[in-house]
Structure formats: C-alpha cells, structure tokens
N, C-alpha and C positions, 0 to 999 in steps of 0.2 A: 766759647760759653754756649751751653745748650740753649734752645728756644725756651724750655721751661725755666731755666734759671734766670734768663733774661726777663722773662715775664713776671717772675717772682720778685726780682729786684726792682722793676718798675713799680709793682703793687706795694712793696715795703717802703720805697721812696715816697710814694704818694701819701701812704698812711703816716709816715714820720712827719711830713710836711703839714698834714692836717692837725696832727697832735701838737705840733710846736706852735701852731697859730691859734689854737683853741684855748679857751679859759680852763682853769683847774676844775670848775664846776660843771663843765660841758660833758655830755654823755661820750663815752668812748666810741670811736668810729668802728665800723665793721672790720673784721680781720682782713678781709679782702674784698674786692669789687666782684659781687656775685655775677653780674651781667658779663664782665670781661672773662671771668672763670668759665662761664658757660659757653662763650664764644670760642675760647681757647680749646675747650673740650670737644666742641662740635666741629672744629676744624680737623680733628683726628679721624672723622669718618670717612672711610675708604682708604685709610692708611694701612700698610702691611706691618705686621709685627715681626721684628727681628727674632731669631731663634735663641733665645736665652735659656740658661741653665738653672735650675733650682733643686732644692731638697725636699722631699715629702717628710711627713712626720716621723718616718722611720730612717730618716737620713739616706734614702735612696735617690740617685740622680734622676730628675725629670727634666725634659726639654719641652719648650712649647710646641715643637714640631710634632711631639708624641700625639698631640691632640687634633692634628690636621685630619681632614676628612670628614668632620661634622662640626656643628656649632659648638662654641665654647663661651661659657659666661665667666668673666673675670671680675673679682670683687677685691678691692684694696682695704687693708685695715692695719692698725697697729695693736698689739695685744695688750699694751697698758691702757688703752682707751676704755673709759668707764662710762661714756655717754653714747655717742652716735654709732660707733662701730658694732656694739652688740645689737643695737635696734636694726641697723642695716641687715646683719647677719640673720636675725630672727625674721625680719620681712622677707628677705631673699629665700630663706627656707620654706615659707609658706607658698611663695611664687614658685619656686623649683618644684615642690610637691604637686602643684596644680599642672605645671609644664610637663612633669613626667607622666601624669595621668593623661594628659591631652595628646602628646607626641610619642611617648614611649620612654621608658627608664634609660635605654641605651642610645637614644637618638642624639644626645648632646652631653657635654661635660661641664663641670663647674670647678673652678679653682679659686680659693681665697688666699691671697698672697699678703704676706706681712712686709709692709714697706719701711719698717724701722730695722735696716739691715743689721744694726749692732745687737739689738735685743729680742727681735722676733726670730728666735731660734726654732728648730724643728720641735724641740720639747715644748717650748711655750706656744707654738702653733697648736700642738696636739692638746695641750690643757685648755687653750682658748676654745677649740672646736668641741671639747668635751663639756666645758662650761656652758655653751650655747646649745647643747643637746642636738647637734648636727649628726644625723645617722642615716642620710639618704645616700643611694649609690651613686657612683661616678661624680662624687665631690671630694676634692683633695684640698688639703691645707699645706702651702708651700713657703719655704724660706729661701731667700737669696742673698747674694753679696751685694756690696754698694753699687757695683758697675751694672749688674743685671737689673737691680731695682730702678736705678737711674734711667737706664735706657728703656725699660719697660714703661715707666710712667710718662716718660715723654712720647713714646709711640701712642699710649692711651689718651693722651691729653688730660692726664690726671694731675691735680694741684694739691700740694701739701707743703707745709713749712712749719718749723719749730714755734711752739708757744708756750705760755706757762702751764697750759694743760697737757703738755707733751707735743702734740701737733694739731694745727688747725688743717683741715682738708676738705675737698669736695666730696660730698656724699655721692658717689658715682658707681654705677654697675655697668659693665660694658659687654655687649654681645658681639662676638667674633664669628665670622662665617667660616665654612669649611675650608677656605683657602688661606686663612690667617689674616684676614682684613677686618678693621673696625666696621661693624654694620650698623650698630645702634647704641646710644647712650641712655641709660635710665637714671634719673636724678631723685634724690631725697633719701632721708633715713627710712621713710615710711612711703610705700607706693602700692598701687593696686596690682594684683597678679597679671592682668592683661597688658600691662606696660612691658613685662618681661616676656609674656607667653606668646603675644602676637608676633614680634620678629622672629621667634623661634618656630612658630607655625610656618611662617613665610619661607624660612630657610629649610626646614625639615620637609615640608610637603611640596615645596616648589623647586627642588633640586634639578637644574637644567642638565646635569650629567645623565639623569635617568631618562631624558626625554625619549619617547617612542616606545618605551617598555610598559609592560603591564603594571609594574611597580609605581611607574611615573603616573600612569592613569589612575591608579587607585589613590595616590598621594593627592592628585589634583582634585578629585572627588572629595577627599577629606578636607582639603584646603577650602573649598567652597561650601562645605555642608557641616563644618564645625562652628559652634557659637558658644559664647560664655554665658553661663546662667549664674547671675549674681546672687540669687537666693540659695543656691547650693555651692557657690564659689568653685565651680567646676565647669569644664568645658564639655559640651555634649554634641553628639552626632545627630543632625537633624534628618531623620527618616521621612518626614512629611513631604519632602521633595520627590523622593522616589515613589511614595504612595500616590501623589498627585499625578506623577508620570504614568504610573500603572493604570490608574482610574481613566486617564486620558486616552491612553493607548487602548484600553478595553472598550472604551465608548466608540473609538474610531473603528475597531474591529467589528463591533456588534453592528454599527451602521452599514459597514462595508458587507457583512453577511446578508443583512436585509436587503440591500441593493442587488446583490448577485442573485438571491433567491427569486426577487421580483423579476429580474432579467431573464432568468431560466424559465420562469412560468410563462413569459410572453413568446418564447422561442417556438414552441409547437403551434401556437396560434398563428404566428407569422408564417410558418411553413404551409399550414392548411390554407391560408389565404393565397 
C-alpha cells in the first residue's frame, strides 16, 4: 500500500471513530486533519518526480520529463469541482501573470492536472480551462490514467479522497525545480502572488548551472534588485541601487581628481626647493 493510501486510511479511521463517539447533534468533524495533511505535503519537498505520461487537451502525449530544464508549477484539480478548484485556478492565473512579468514568459511552465482519472478527460480539461478563462502561455491542462495520477499525487504529497461533494482535497500548488524535484508548496485556494513568484525568482535567477557566465551575473543582479510593489501587484527592478553606486563612484573620482591636481601643483615647488 502506498504511503498516501496509508495516510488516508489512518485519517478516515480517525474520522470514523470521532463520528461514532459524537452525539447526533454535534457538529461534523473536519474531513481530514489539516496539520497532518500539511506535514505529509511538506515531507515531499526535495523528492524527485517520476516520469509519468499524460495527455494534453488535444490528446497529444506529454511526459513530465518534457518540462525538465526549467521550473514547473503543478496544480491538481477535478473538473466537477464547483468550489475550491475554480478559485485556486483563478488565483493561480493572477500569480502566474505576475510571475511571467517578473521572470519572463518562457522561464517556467505550468500544468493543471485532473486527478479524477475516470472523468477528467482531455475534453473536460479543455472545457474547464476555457471556463476559467486561462489563456496564458506555457500553461497546459493534462489528463492521466489512474496509475499516473496515483504515482504523481504521492510524489507531490497531495491529499484527496472521495466525499459527498465529489472529492475533498488539499488546496496545494507545487513548484518543481529544473531537475524535477519538489522545491516549494503553496497552500490555500487564495494566496498572494509572492508566495508563488518568490520561489520562481530563486530558481530562475539563481540557476547554478550558469555560474561564471554573463547570463548568471545578470540574473544574480536581477535576483537582488527585484522587489514586489503591492500597490501595482507587480515586481519592479530597483534602479536606485545603481544610481547610488554611480553617485558614490562619481564622488570618489571627483575627490581623486582634486587630490591629484593638488599633488601636481606641489611638484614644481618641490623641485625648485
């Protein structure tokens, strides 16, 4: 039995025990232990994803290894969801728009994957994407068979199980690094853009493979000089650092010129003496 199934079984057993002991007038317990779910999810950080195969909305085959070499954002939904999934995708769309503006449209990819293997077909994923108005570049909606979905959600530390609403699940967005390892988890149906953009900035502008090159130097400068402006909900490059350096350098050069001129003026006097 997989670790995820063991975890779900333990959670469901706990919930069943609580329900049996509670009076009929007591409020229903939470569908799962949030703190345990977060701990399970956090344990996935650093874990490498296996190379699963999926279908895009045109039924073309896609493998996770196709996204290697740059960061990947993974979002799990089920298309029949009428509550949290649309909110998560709309929140993610705003954050991805900010991220693409900050690090570049081609610097990372996004995939939204339907975890209901039976019903989340490519056609339904396409309709879901259209209903949410997702039209950003490098964002694909994927479908997979039960084996691929089961393996991926375990790799990601993602929690879901059947409920009267279809499924209850963790509202989780995962950032994968260029080598295919879980780098960061972002939680909640609604989150602020920096929660997603900051780890992408770290990954895109701090790529060690480019160390020693001009591209790496430029990226390190952007890493330390880019900041989030909450009033505009956009990242900006802070030129004031370079203005300050230029002013400081100019002042030093000016002082140096004055000192050199003063020294040159004293040289003839020294010779005459």
